[in-house]
Steps between C-alpha positions, in 0.01 A plus 500: 500500500829534705777754518830509679796726504865442568786741574851371483853635493812331380861587525722376215809362658812658363317770302368709790174532308175484703189411296141544623207301367134583533322175394116479450308175483143494361301179477182300518432209733225242465403178698226251439391194671530186278529120559508542881781756490591854408645602178689832517622704206721819513614725216734794582673773294811653655616859400821665589572875539822471305451503119801271473315204660230324316153421653384141504200276551479215757239233527447239774249228537442290812266234613442409873299210649415466873487141617 
């Protein structure tokens, strides 16, 4: 399992509005050796502190071979 946290602030130009985001990333990572290389898979769910922003899923797959 993996977890990371982000804190960011943004200033909306022209509106003088400062927004603060607390972003949480929760995920699972896996790697297996196959066909002379490594197959990696990551699945992450991202949550925002603001109810106006939707959470989302992100999946990545990679394969690396050393020659």
